[in-house]
C-alpha positions, 0 to 999 in steps of 0.5 A: 757841357751844356746840353744832354739828350736823354732817351727812354723813360716816361718821366725823368723826375729828379734825373733833370735835377741831377743832370743840371747839378752835373753842368748840363743847362739843357736837358732834352728828353725823348721817351722812346717807348713806343715800338713804332718810334725808331728814329729821333733827331739829335738836337744841334749842340748836344754834348752827350746822349744818355740812353735809359736801357730799362725804358727804351725801344731797342730799335730806337737805341740802336738808331741813336747809337749809330747817329752818335757814332756818325756825329762822334758824339759820346753816348752812355747806357744805364738803367733809369735811376739817379745812382746808375746815372751818377755812376756812368757820368763819373766813370770813364768810358 
């Protein structure tokens, strides 16, 4: 995998390093915290979408979930921590 879209969280910090260590060359990030933000354009070539559930607008999460389903993209949901992200990346859906 080479591209991941992360939805949620103001800053990613060490999460970027974790994702790069797991093989993602490009990490795209949308904060998704504003209540007025209800849509996002999924970049072409995205291999996986990761939604940080504790730092995201619920309407945006729902919209992204529908877009991922339409494009048949895998989507993972977890809290904003390296341990939680590592767990969902390792655990099969």
